N, C-alpha and C positions, 0 to 999 in steps of 0.2 A: 605152317602156309608152302604149300609143296610150290615148287619151282611154273610150273604153270599157270597157276595165279598170283604168281609173285611179278613174270613174269608181265603176267598182264597188267594191275599193278603201276608196273613205270610204265609204258606205255600207252593207262591211259590217266598217269598223273595220279595217282592216288595213292591215301598213305601208307606207309606198312607200319604192323607192330609186328617187335621185333622186341622180344627180353625184358617186355611188360614196357615198353614206350614204346611212337610212332613217331615215324619216321618219314617228312614234308621231302618235297623234289625244292627246292630250292626258287623261289620266282629271280627273273632277271631286276627285279628294283632289288638284290639285295647280292647282282653281277662283280660289282668290283671289289669287295669284299672276300668270293666264295673268291675271285681269285688271283685272291693276292695269299690263300690255304692252300690251292691247289697244288700250288706241286709238292708240300711238303708232305699233303697227305695220298700224294701219289710216289715219296720216295723207298730206291726200291732198297732195303735190308741186308741185303747180299754184299750192296757199295762199299754200307759205311765200313771204320775202322772201327779194328777188337778194338771194347766188347762192344761194344752195341752188333754188330751182326748179331750177335748170336744170340739179344734178348727178343721179348716179340715187339712191338708196333708202340704203344706205347709210353710199355718202359724204355725205350732207347729213346725217343724224344724228349722224355723231360729225364735223362744220366748230359741224353749232350747238350742242355740247355746247364742242367747243373755245375757239369765239369767247368764249361766257357764260363762260366759265375765265380767261380772258385780260381779260376784261374790270368780271374782280373780282365778278361777279353769281352766281358757285358757279358750279354742270351743271348740265344739267335734266336729266340721267340719260336723252336719246332713245336714246344707245347702248348703257347698261346695261343697259336694259332689252329694247332691243332685240335684242340677247344674250342673254339671259334665257329669251326665251318660244321661240329659238332654243333653244336646249341639253333645254325641255324636250320640244319638239320631237325632239330625235334622244336625250333621255335622255345627255345627255356635260352637266361642271360645268363649267357658266357660269362661278364662277370662273377656274377655269382661263383661257376664250377670251381674260378681259382680263387675260391678261399680254402684257409687253412682245413676250417673239419669235416669240406666233402672231400678230400683226398685222402684215403686208409695209405698210406708208406711204411712199412718195416723195413727198419733198419738194423737190422741187428747182423744182416750178413758186412759181404760191404763193397754192396753195391745196392742202395735204396734202391727199394722195391715196391710198385704198383700195387697195395692189395685190391682194393678196390677204391669207386667211384661215384659218390654218392650225387644224383640229378632227380629233381623235383621238378615234373611237367607238369600237367595240371592239378596243379595244389596235391599232388604224390608224390610218391619221394619210393624212385624203385633204387638199387645198387647192379652197378654195372663194372664187372673183371677184368683182367688186361685178358683173358679168356675169349670174355663172347666182342671184349672190341671190336678183333680179329676180324670177327663177325659182318660188328655192326658195319665198318670202313667198307669193306663191299658191298654190302645194302645200299650203300650213302654215294657213293661210287656209279652202280648204277644206275641209281633214281637221279643222275646230273649230269651221266655222262662220261664220264669223265673215268678213264684207262690206268689200272695198276696193271704195275711189274706181276713178268712171272721171275718170280724164283729165283724159279726154275734153272731160267735160262744163265748164258754164259753173260755178265756182268759187264768182264771188257768189250765182246760187241752191243750188249746192247748200250754202252754207253758211246759205243762211236762219232764221233761226230760225222752228220750227216759234208761228204766232199760236193765242195762247190767252182767251181770258173774260176777260184780268188777273191780277195778281199774286195768287200760295193763301198765304194765313197757313201753309199745311202743308206738310210738304218732305218726300220719302219717306229711310226711313231706314235705309240698308242693311245689311241685315244677313244674308250668308250661309245661317246655319242657318233664318233665314226662310224663306230660298229654296229654299232644303231640303226643308223643311217642306212649306209651297206644294204645290209638283211633287207632291212623292208622296204627299198626298193626293189628289189629285186622280186622279192616281195609279193608289191603289191598291196604294201600295206600301211598306214598311221604308223612315225617312228615311237611314238604311246602306248599301240598297245603291243608293242615286242615288252612290253619292263608286264604284260601279266602273264608271259607264254615263262614257263620255268629253262632254265639250263641244259636244260636236254634236248626241251623243244628248238629253243637260238644254238646250239652245238652241232641238232641229227640239219638244220636245214642252210649255217651256214659250212658244212662241211659235203654237202649236198647242190654247192652252186662252187663252191671249188672241184669240187668233185665235174661236172659237167662242167665246167672253164676250160681246167685239165683236158680232160678225154678230147671236148674240139677242138682242141691250140694243135695237141700230138695230132688225132683225126685225119688232122687239114695239113700240118705240115709233108704225113705220111704220103698219103691221096698224090697230092703234087710231086716227087718222086725230086724230091730237093734235098731230105735227111731217109734215110733207117734211121734202125732200131735196132739195132748184131743180133742184144741180148730180148728186144721182141717191147713190143709199145708197152710201157710203163706205165697205160696210162690204158686199159682194156675196155673203159665200159663208165657210164653217167649214172647206172645205175646202183653199182657196189665199187668195194675197193678194192686197188689192185695190192696183195703182196710181194712181196719178192721174198720167191723160193728156197734163195742162195745162202740169207740166212747171216752172211759173210763170211763165208768159205768159197774158193773160187776153184767155177772145172778140171780136172787133172792136164786135161789137150790144152788149156791155159798157161797150166804150169809148167809144159812140157814146150811150148811156145815161147814162151820167154826165159826156157835155158838153151835152145835153138836145133829140140830135139825134134823130129819129125819123123812122120811113120812112112810108111817105105811105098805110101801115093804122093811122098809128098807135102801132103797133110798139114 
């Protein structure tokens, strides 16, 4: 399948065939299960400690769980969550994937490594290798609007926490029903209708609502003349996301200003 066809299928919510398997966009009926696995699915390999950062994604998740269990710290459940999200995307039984005969592991080296995983979908048996799983991970992410990290980015900058005005006594209380009701209210549909949406459709609609509200808020503040944004309005459009082009860097002029250095014009 070429890139254009894949993008079309993702936009229309159609299943995508790859490596002998069909991958389906996850529906909102499974949103809570999806959310429990999403953070593990988008984990940044380059930010993991050695030797996990040198492994492929599939083996890194399993190795971290095995090491935690051997150190009597219990399991992190990373690998189980990876398989759970995989099973949601393939509409297969996640518990069956955890059975010993489904995963072939080579234990000859210092670190046990997965060679292949056997998946039964619609009565047909298919094997998936860790190398194939890297591509599968991206397909599932695209189908569900999940942004994977760019391993080429600087891990320290990518993981840098956002600056806030200070610690707040108020915290968000995650509640799926509240989220669905809020999106339904602003989309003028019944709550139950959203359950038939795909996760990607829901996340795109939620982000569109956020983008619109941020744009209106910042635009109103700027037009009032009471607020100025030295680095430019952080909400440029209600149609498109705004990106930070500095990506953690600081302009030379600001460094000079902080050091007390001025140019000939006194700037």
